[in-house]
C-alpha positions in Angstrom: -53.9 -179.5 -173.1 -56.4 -177.0 -174.5 -57.9 -174.6 -171.9 -61.6 -174.4 -171.6 -63.2 -171.7 -173.7 -66.8 -172.2 -172.5 -67.7 -174.0 -175.9 -68.4 -177.7 -176.1 -66.6 -179.9 -178.8 -69.8 -180.2 -180.7 -70.1 -176.4 -181.0 -66.5 -176.1 -182.0 -67.0 -178.6 -184.8 -70.1 -176.7 -185.9 -68.2 -173.5 -186.1 -65.4 -175.1 -188.2 -67.9 -176.7 -190.5 -69.7 -173.4 -191.1 -66.4 -171.7 -191.6 -65.5 -174.1 -194.4 -68.8 -173.4 -196.0 -68.4 -169.6 -195.9 -64.7 -169.0 -196.3 -61.9 -170.0 -198.5 -59.2 -172.5 -197.5 -56.7 -169.7 -197.0 -58.5 -168.4 -193.9 -59.1 -171.8 -192.2 -55.7 -171.7 -190.5 -56.5 -168.3 -188.8 -59.7 -169.7 -187.3 -57.9 -172.7 -185.9 -55.3 -170.4 -184.4 -58.0 -168.3 -182.7 -59.6 -171.3 -181.1 -56.2 -172.7 -179.9 -55.2 -169.3 -178.2 -58.3 -169.3 -175.8 -56.5 -171.3 -173.0 -55.9 -170.0 -169.5 -53.0 -167.5 -169.2 -52.5 -167.6 -165.3 -50.6 -170.5 -163.8 -50.7 -170.9 -160.0 -49.1 -173.7 -158.1 -50.8 -175.2 -155.1 -50.7 -173.1 -151.9 -50.7 -175.3 -148.8 -50.4 -173.6 -145.4 -50.4 -175.3 -142.0 -51.6 -173.4 -138.9 -49.1 -172.5 -136.3 -46.2 -173.2 -138.7 -43.1 -172.4 -136.7 -41.2 -171.1 -139.7 -38.5 -169.9 -140.3 -40.0 -166.8 -141.9 -40.3 -165.5 -144.5 -41.3 -168.9 -145.9 -42.0 -169.8 -149.5 -45.6 -170.5 -150.2 -46.1 -170.6 -154.0 -45.1 -168.8 -157.3 -47.4 -167.1 -159.9 -47.0 -167.3 -163.7 -48.7 -165.6 -166.6 -48.1 -166.3 -170.3 -48.6 -162.7 -171.3 -45.5 -161.6 -169.6 -43.5 -162.4 -172.8 -45.5 -159.8 -174.7 -44.2 -156.9 -172.5 -40.7 -155.6 -171.9 -41.3 -155.1 -168.2 -44.1 -156.2 -165.9 -44.9 -156.3 -162.2 -46.9 -158.7 -160.0 -49.2 -157.3 -157.4 -50.9 -159.0 -154.4 -53.9 -157.7 -152.4 -56.8 -159.0 -150.1 -56.9 -160.4 -146.6 -53.5 -161.1 -145.1 -51.9 -158.4 -147.4 -53.9 -155.2 -147.5 -56.7 -156.2 -145.2 -56.6 -157.6 -141.6 -54.5 -159.4 -140.7 -51.9 -157.5 -142.7 -48.3 -158.5 -143.4 -49.1 -162.2 -143.5 -48.3 -162.6 -147.2 -46.1 -160.8 -149.7 -45.1 -161.3 -153.4 -41.9 -160.7 -155.4 -43.1 -158.2 -158.0 -40.7 -159.6 -160.7 -40.8 -163.4 -160.4 -44.2 -163.8 -158.6 -42.9 -165.8 -155.6 -45.4 -165.6 -152.7 -44.0 -165.7 -149.1 -45.6 -166.2 -145.6 -44.2 -164.0 -142.8 -45.9 -165.3 -139.5 -47.7 -168.3 -138.0 -51.4 -168.5 -138.6 -54.1 -169.5 -136.1 -56.8 -171.5 -137.9 -59.3 -171.0 -135.2 -59.1 -167.2 -135.8 -58.5 -167.1 -139.7 -59.6 -170.4 -141.3 -58.9 -169.0 -144.8 -57.6 -166.0 -146.7 -59.1 -164.3 -149.8 -56.2 -163.2 -152.1 -56.2 -161.3 -155.4 -53.4 -161.5 -158.0 -52.7 -158.9 -160.7 -50.0 -158.3 -163.4 -49.3 -154.7 -164.5 -47.3 -153.2 -167.4 -44.7 -151.0 -165.8 -44.6 -148.6 -168.7 -48.3 -147.9 -168.9 -49.5 -149.0 -165.5 -52.3 -150.9 -167.1 -53.5 -154.4 -166.2 -52.0 -157.0 -168.5 -54.6 -159.6 -167.7 -57.7 -160.1 -165.6 -57.5 -160.3 -161.8 -57.1 -163.8 -160.4 -58.9 -164.5 -157.2 -57.7 -167.3 -154.9 -58.8 -168.6 -151.5 -56.1 -170.0 -149.4 -57.3 -172.6 -146.8 -55.3 -173.1 -143.6 -54.8 -176.8 -142.7 -55.9 -177.6 -139.2 -53.5 -179.3 -136.8 -54.4 -180.9 -133.4 -53.3 -178.0 -131.2 -56.2 -177.9 -128.8 -56.6 -180.6 -126.2 -60.0 -181.4 -124.8 -60.6 -179.7 -121.5 -63.0 -180.0 -118.6 -65.1 -177.0 -117.7 -64.5 -177.8 -114.0 -61.1 -179.3 -113.3 -62.3 -180.3 -109.9 -65.8 -181.7 -109.4 -67.8 -183.0 -106.5 -70.4 -185.8 -106.4 -72.3 -187.5 -103.7 -73.6 -191.1 -103.4 -75.5 -192.9 -100.7 -73.3 -194.9 -98.4 -73.1 -198.7 -98.4 -69.8 -198.8 -96.5 -69.5 -196.6 -93.4 -65.7 -196.9 -93.3 -65.0 -194.8 -96.4 -66.1 -191.2 -96.5 -64.7 -189.9 -99.8 -63.2 -191.2 -103.0 -60.9 -189.2 -105.3 -61.3 -190.1 -109.0 -59.1 -188.8 -111.8 -60.8 -188.6 -115.2 -59.0 -188.2 -118.5 -60.4 -186.8 -121.8 -58.4 -187.6 -125.0 -59.1 -186.6 -128.6 -58.4 -188.5 -131.9 -56.1 -185.9 -133.4 -52.5 -186.3 -134.6 -50.9 -186.1 -132.2 -53.7 -187.0 -129.8 -54.2 -184.5 -127.0 -55.8 -185.0 -123.6 -56.6 -183.4 -120.2 -57.6 -184.6 -116.8 -60.0 -183.6 -114.0 -60.4 -184.6 -110.4 -63.7 -185.9 -109.1 -64.2 -185.9 -105.3 -66.8 -188.5 -104.7 -68.3 -188.0 -101.2 -70.1 -190.9 -99.6 -73.3 -189.5 -98.1 -74.3 -190.6 -94.7 -77.7 -192.1 -94.6 -79.9 -191.8 -91.5 -78.7 -194.9 -89.8 -78.9 -193.5 -86.2 -81.9 -192.3 -84.3 -81.7 -189.0 -82.4 -81.8 -189.6 -78.6 -82.8 -187.1 -75.9 -79.9 -186.3 -73.5 -82.3 -186.4 -70.5 -85.1 -188.7 -69.7 -87.4 -186.1 -68.3 -87.5 -182.3 -68.2 -88.9 -179.8 -65.7 -89.4 -176.1 -66.3 -91.4 -173.2 -64.9 -93.1 -170.1 -66.2 -94.9 -167.1 -64.8 -98.7 -166.9 -64.9 -100.1 -164.9 -67.8 -96.9 -165.2 -69.8 -97.4 -165.7 -73.6 -95.2 -166.4 -76.6 -92.1 -167.0 -74.4 -89.4 -169.6 -74.6 -89.6 -171.8 -71.5 -87.4 -174.8 -72.3 -84.7 -176.2 -74.6 -84.3 -179.9 -75.1 -81.1 -181.4 -76.7 -80.5 -184.7 -78.5 -77.5 -186.7 -79.6 -77.2 -188.2 -83.2 -74.3 -190.2 -84.5 -75.0 -189.3 -88.1 -73.0 -186.6 -90.0 -73.7 -183.2 -88.6 -75.7 -180.6 -90.6 -77.2 -183.3 -92.9 -80.8 -184.2 -93.2 -79.9 -187.4 -91.4 -78.7 -185.4 -88.4 -81.1 -182.4 -88.3 -83.8 -183.0 -85.7 -87.6 -182.4 -86.2 -89.5 -182.0 -82.9 -93.2 -182.4 -82.3 -95.6 -182.4 -79.3 -97.4 -185.7 -79.3 -99.4 -185.3 -76.1 -100.7 -182.5 -73.9 -101.1 -179.9 -76.6 -104.6 -180.6 -77.8 -105.6 -177.0 -77.2 -102.6 -175.6 -78.9 -101.0 -174.2 -75.7 -97.4 -174.8 -76.7 -95.3 -175.0 -79.8 -91.8 -176.4 -80.4 -89.3 -175.5 -83.1 -85.8 -176.6 -84.0 -82.8 -174.3 -83.5 -80.9 -174.6 -86.8 -77.6 -173.9 -85.2 -77.7 -176.2 -82.1 -80.3 -178.7 -83.3 -82.1 -178.2 -80.0 -85.8 -178.1 -79.6 -87.2 -174.8 -78.4 -90.5 -175.1 -76.4 -92.6 -171.9 -76.4 -95.8 -171.3 -74.4 -98.7 -169.8 -76.2 -101.3 -169.9 -73.4 -101.0 -171.4 -69.9 -103.8 -173.9 -69.2 -101.9 -177.3 -69.3 -98.7 -178.1 -67.5 -97.7 -181.5 -68.8 -96.6 -182.3 -72.4 -94.7 -185.0 -74.2 -92.2 -184.2 -76.9 -91.0 -186.5 -79.8 -88.0 -186.2 -82.0 -87.1 -187.5 -85.5 -84.8 -186.5 -88.3 -85.6 -184.7 -91.5 -84.5 -187.9 -93.5 -86.4 -191.1 -92.7 -84.5 -193.6 -90.5 -82.6 -196.2 -92.5 -82.4 -199.4 -90.3 -80.2 -202.4 -91.1 -81.4 -205.9 -90.2 -79.0 -208.9 -89.7 -76.0 -206.9 -90.9 -77.5 -206.0 -94.3 -79.5 -203.1 -95.6 -83.3 -203.4 -95.6 -84.7 -203.6 -99.1 -86.8 -200.7 -100.4 -90.3 -201.0 -99.3 -89.3 -203.2 -96.3 -87.8 -200.6 -94.1 -88.3 -201.4 -90.4 -90.7 -199.1 -88.5 -89.1 -197.6 -85.4 -91.1 -195.3 -83.1 -89.6 -191.9 -82.5 -87.9 -191.0 -79.2 -90.1 -189.2 -76.7 -89.6 -187.3 -73.4 -92.0 -185.9 -70.8 -91.9 -182.2 -69.8 -93.5 -180.9 -66.6 -94.3 -177.2 -66.7 -94.8 -175.4 -63.3 -96.9 -172.3 -63.5 -95.9 -169.7 -61.0 -98.6 -167.4 -59.7 -98.1 -163.7 -60.4 -99.7 -160.7 -58.7 -102.8 -159.6 -60.6 -103.5 -155.9 -60.5 -106.6 -154.4 -59.0 -109.4 -153.4 -61.3 -111.7 -150.4 -61.2 -115.3 -151.1 -61.8 -115.3 -148.1 -64.1 -112.1 -146.9 -65.5 -113.7 -143.6 -66.4 -116.2 -142.0 -64.0 -118.2 -138.8 -64.4 -119.0 -136.7 -61.3 -120.8 -133.4 -61.0 -120.1 -130.4 -58.8 -120.5 -126.6 -58.7 -117.8 -124.0 -58.7 -117.1 -122.1 -55.5 -118.9 -124.8 -53.4 -117.7 -125.3 -49.9 -114.6 -127.5 -49.3 -114.8 -130.9 -47.7 -117.4 -132.4 -50.1 -116.9 -136.0 -51.1 -117.2 -136.2 -54.9 -116.2 -139.8 -55.6 -115.6 -143.2 -53.9 -114.1 -145.9 -56.1 -115.2 -149.6 -56.4 -112.2 -151.9 -56.9 -111.8 -155.7 -57.2 -108.7 -157.8 -57.0 -108.7 -161.6 -57.7 -105.6 -162.4 -55.6 -105.4 -159.6 -53.0 -107.4 -158.4 -50.1 -109.4 -155.4 -51.2 -109.2 -154.0 -47.7 -105.4 -153.7 -48.1 -105.5 -151.7 -51.3 -104.2 -148.2 -50.9 -105.1 -145.2 -53.1 -103.1 -142.3 -54.4 -103.9 -139.1 -56.2 -101.8 -139.2 -59.4 -103.0 -136.1 -61.2 -104.7 -133.0 -59.8 -103.2 -130.0 -61.6 -105.2 -127.4 -59.7 -104.8 -129.0 -56.3 -108.5 -129.0 -55.5 -108.8 -132.5 -54.1 -107.4 -135.0 -51.6 -107.8 -138.7 -51.5 -108.2 -141.1 -48.5 -105.4 -143.7 -48.9 -107.6 -146.4 -47.4 -111.1 -145.8 -48.9 -110.2 -143.9 -52.0 -112.7 -141.1 -51.3 -112.0 -138.0 -53.3 -112.7 -134.8 -51.3 -112.4 -131.1 -52.2 -109.8 -129.1 -50.3 -110.2 -125.9 -52.3 -113.1 -124.2 -54.0 -113.4 -125.1 -57.6 -113.4 -122.3 -60.3 -114.9 -122.9 -63.7 -112.7 -120.2 -65.2 -109.5 -122.1 -64.2 -107.1 -122.9 -67.1 -107.2 -126.5 -66.1 -110.9 -126.7 -66.9 -111.5 -127.5 -70.6 -114.0 -125.9 -72.9 -116.7 -128.4 -71.9 -116.3 -127.3 -68.2 -114.7 -130.6 -67.3 -111.8 -131.0 -64.9 -109.8 -134.3 -65.0 -108.1 -136.0 -62.2 -106.3 -139.4 -62.0 -106.2 -141.8 -59.1 -104.3 -145.0 -58.6 -105.1 -148.2 -56.7 -102.1 -150.2 -55.4 -102.3 -153.7 -53.9 -99.9 -155.4 -51.4 -98.6 -158.1 -53.8 -95.0 -158.8 -54.6 -94.3 -156.8 -56.6 -97.2 -154.4 -56.0 -99.6 -154.1 -58.9 -101.5 -150.9 -59.8 -104.6 -149.7 -61.6 -105.4 -146.2 -62.7 -108.9 -144.6 -62.7 -110.0 -141.4 -64.4 -112.5 -139.0 -62.8 -114.2 -136.3 -65.0 -115.5 -133.5 -62.8 -118.3 -131.6 -64.6 -118.4 -128.1 -63.1 -121.7 -126.2 -63.0 -122.0 -122.4 -63.0 -123.1 -120.3 -60.0 -124.5 -116.8 -59.9 -121.2 -115.0 -59.1 -121.7 -112.0 -61.5 -124.2 -109.2 -60.9 -126.3 -107.6 -63.7 -125.5 -104.1 -64.6 -126.7 -101.3 -67.0 -124.7 -101.1 -70.1 -125.6 -97.5 -71.1 -126.6 -95.1 -68.4 -127.4 -92.1 -70.6 -130.4 -92.1 -73.0 -132.0 -89.5 -75.3 -135.8 -89.3 -76.0 -137.2 -87.0 -78.6 -140.1 -84.8 -77.3 -143.4 -85.4 -79.0 -142.8 -89.2 -79.5 -143.5 -92.0 -77.2 -140.0 -93.4 -77.8 -138.5 -96.8 -77.1 -134.8 -96.7 -76.7 -132.5 -99.6 -77.6 -131.6 -102.1 -74.9 -130.6 -100.7 -71.5 -129.2 -103.6 -69.4 -126.8 -106.4 -70.1 -125.2 -109.0 -67.8 -121.7 -110.4 -68.2 -123.2 -113.7 -67.1 -124.6 -115.0 -70.4 -126.2 -118.1 -68.7 -128.4 -116.3 -66.2 -132.1 -115.5 -66.6 -133.5 -112.2 -65.3 -136.9 -112.0 -63.6 -139.2 -109.1 -62.8 -137.8 -106.9 -60.0 -139.5 -106.7 -56.7 -140.4 -103.0 -57.2 -142.2 -103.9 -60.4 -140.2 -101.2 -62.2 -138.4 -103.5 -64.7 -139.4 -106.6 -66.6 -136.5 -108.8 -67.8 -136.5 -111.6 -70.2 -134.0 -113.5 -72.4 -133.8 -112.0 -75.9 -133.8 -114.5 -78.7 -132.1 -114.0 -82.1 -129.7 -111.4 -80.9 -125.9 -111.0 -81.2 -125.8 -109.5 -77.7 -125.1 -111.6 -74.6 -127.3 -111.4 -71.5 -130.9 -110.0 -71.5 -132.5 -106.8 -72.8 -135.1 -104.3 -71.7 -136.4 -101.0 -73.0 -137.5 -97.7 -71.3 -140.7 -96.0 -72.4 -141.9 -92.5 -71.4 -145.7 -92.7 -70.6 -146.3 -89.0 -70.8 -145.0 -86.0 -72.7 -142.2 -84.5 -70.7 -140.7 -81.0 -70.7 -137.2 -80.7 -72.2 -134.6 -81.5 -69.7 -132.6 -84.2 -67.9 -134.2 -86.9 -65.8 -132.8 -89.5 -63.4 -134.6 -92.8 -63.5 -134.0 -95.2 -60.6 -133.7 -98.9 -61.5 -133.8 -102.2 -59.5 -132.2 -105.1 -61.4 -132.7 -108.6 -60.0 -131.7 -112.0 -61.7 -133.4 -115.3 -61.2 -130.9 -116.4 -58.6 -131.9 -113.5 -56.4 -129.0 -111.1 -56.9 -130.3 -107.5 -56.7 -128.6 -104.4 -58.0 -129.8 -100.8 -57.6 -128.8 -98.5 -60.5 -129.9 -95.3 -62.3 -130.3 -94.2 -65.9 -129.9 -90.5 -67.0 -132.5 -89.6 -69.6 -132.4 -86.4 -71.7 -135.7 -85.2 -73.3 -135.1 -82.9 -76.2 -136.3 -81.9 -79.7 -133.0 -83.2 -81.1 -133.9 -81.6 -84.5 -135.5 -84.6 -85.9 -138.9 -85.2 -84.4 -140.9 -83.7 -87.4 -138.9 -85.7 -89.8 -139.8 -88.9 -88.1 -143.5 -88.1 -88.2 -143.2 -87.1 -91.8 -141.4 -90.4 -92.5 -144.3 -92.4 -91.1 -146.9 -90.3 -92.9 -145.2 -91.3 -96.2 -145.7 -95.0 -95.4 -148.6 -96.6 -97.5 -151.8 -97.3 -95.6 -151.6 -101.1 -96.1 -148.2 -101.2 -94.5 -149.4 -99.2 -91.5 -152.3 -101.6 -91.1 -149.9 -104.5 -91.2 -147.9 -102.8 -88.4 -151.1 -102.5 -86.4 -151.7 -106.2 -86.7 -148.1 -106.8 -85.5 -148.7 -104.7 -82.4 -151.1 -107.4 -81.1 -153.1 -104.9 -79.1 -156.2 -107.1 -79.2 -158.4 -104.4 -80.8 -158.3 -102.2 -77.7 -158.9 -98.4 -78.0 -155.7 -96.5 -77.6 -155.7 -93.6 -75.1 -154.4 -90.4 -76.5 -152.0 -88.5 -74.3 -152.0 -84.8 -75.0 -148.6 -83.4 -75.8 -149.1 -80.4 -73.4 -149.4 -82.6 -70.4 -146.8 -81.1 -68.1 -147.4 -82.9 -64.8 -144.8 -85.1 -63.1 -143.3 -87.7 -65.4 -144.2 -91.3 -64.8 -141.6 -93.7 -66.1 -141.5 -97.5 -66.4 -139.9 -100.1 -68.6 -141.8 -102.2 -71.2 -140.3 -105.4 -72.4 -140.1 -105.4 -76.3 -139.6 -109.1 -76.8 -142.5 -110.6 -75.0 -143.0 -114.0 -76.6 -146.7 -114.5 -75.7 -149.6 -112.1 -75.9 -148.9 -109.0 -73.7 -151.2 -106.7 -71.9 -153.3 -104.2 -73.9 -151.5 -101.2 -75.2 -152.7 -98.1 -73.3 -150.2 -95.6 -74.5 -148.1 -96.9 -77.4 -150.1 -98.5 -80.1 -147.4 -98.7 -82.7 -144.3 -100.6 -83.9 -140.8 -100.4 -82.5 -137.9 -100.2 -85.0 -134.4 -98.9 -85.3 -134.2 -95.3 -86.6 -131.0 -93.4 -87.5 -131.2 -89.7 -86.8 -128.8 -86.9 -87.0 -127.9 -86.9 -83.3 -128.7 -90.4 -82.0 -129.5 -93.9 -83.2 -132.4 -95.2 -81.2 -135.0 -97.9 -81.0 -138.1 -95.9 -81.6 -141.8 -96.8 -81.1 -144.1 -94.9 -83.4 -147.6 -94.5 -82.0 -150.7 -94.6 -84.2 -153.9 -93.0 -82.6 
């Protein structure tokens, strides 16, 4: 049989015809020979391999032939591809002289369904390929080596009961395939017969009694139990409780204990004492009539089981109540002991107020005592505003307690805030007792007196020597006054007697040492003011507020006895007319002293 050359018979006949037209008869035979030699040179018998072939191995698979082997003195067959040089290797091999192909191991078709193999023939002398490579796909024949299997060898299923005697069926199921040979496997199905709700839950007791304390909230007060013949821990057995009567205001709630199937009654608020509880199952009741099951839609209606519960509320002792839990009282430090600062007002709904006793719970300074019958708080020590137990707002805190005679006794706590007022327990005093006044000037020195009591107000002394008044806009505490020399004095030291009296009547006698001297700076001060422009001086004259009065000039050579007094520099209203000093007071820094100087303008 002529091998295929890729040319149809019509084309071959056409070539022959053209050859006869173009060539001589002598060459026709060579053309026919050329066409006849174009048949296939590889000869391959069928390769049939069955998966999981048990052998023995190596086992003959097929044999290769090539018609060009006769043209060479020596040749060699070569095999490559999957199963030979590619994974899985060492499955196939070939005898390089006679072309016999062998199989060396069983083949799993599920892993390798086919093999792609390439055949070559080589001239041993030159190492060249004698013919083109032959590619061949070897298919593996499947055998029935896998039986069908169940994903779950043991299965469970449930169906509704129609016979209460049988609880479970065990069913064996087989699966078989159509292979040769046929394979099969089995599985076990445990068929549980589900219990329907054929039994109504029944309360174990006909009535229940319980008690609770007054004012108790969100507390369990009772557990009710039921019996049910259905299978435990199924919807047909699990109970659902409800309050059908006596809970119109939401005083109680009832829940199911998932472990015991009991009903737990809890009080929310205590105003009603009688309730009625009903019980059903999660699954609707399935009732049989005349020995047969009721058809769907015709289930008999059975009312749920109910039980009455009586709740006894036990009275508890209510605590006394202060009319004011926090009370503010006012007192003065260092006041005499024995003063009653506070008497409480207390009510008690279930106890006799006359039998309430009182205790002092907190009094860190030990200033007070309390009457156990009336609750009156009385001082036993003088109070001190500077005590460490008094806060920055001058408040001292004490706690008292009211205790009734109930069982057990109940208590209430009241807070008393004692506001302490200051008293005049600090005398005023002179801060600086030595002053310097430059001769030739009617000088005003900086403040002379100062009290450590920053809350007191000073008034004019009884001798009319000093005028005191609170000074505003100053960084100094207390009050201030200034000393003015009304006449020119000889150089020397002077002692000025002072009488200081505050508004609370505390009087102090004191003295100030004054030195009158040139101090080396008098002329400079006058020169300083002569350099001030006239408009500025006029402005200072207005500030002096002397009311247009004529200033009296005091000669500098006046040497009679000095007459001293104090003039208040910070008078808020209009003062008396200036008779001596018609100028402006200001701070001046000199070489020897820094003073508050009043420069007079004539």
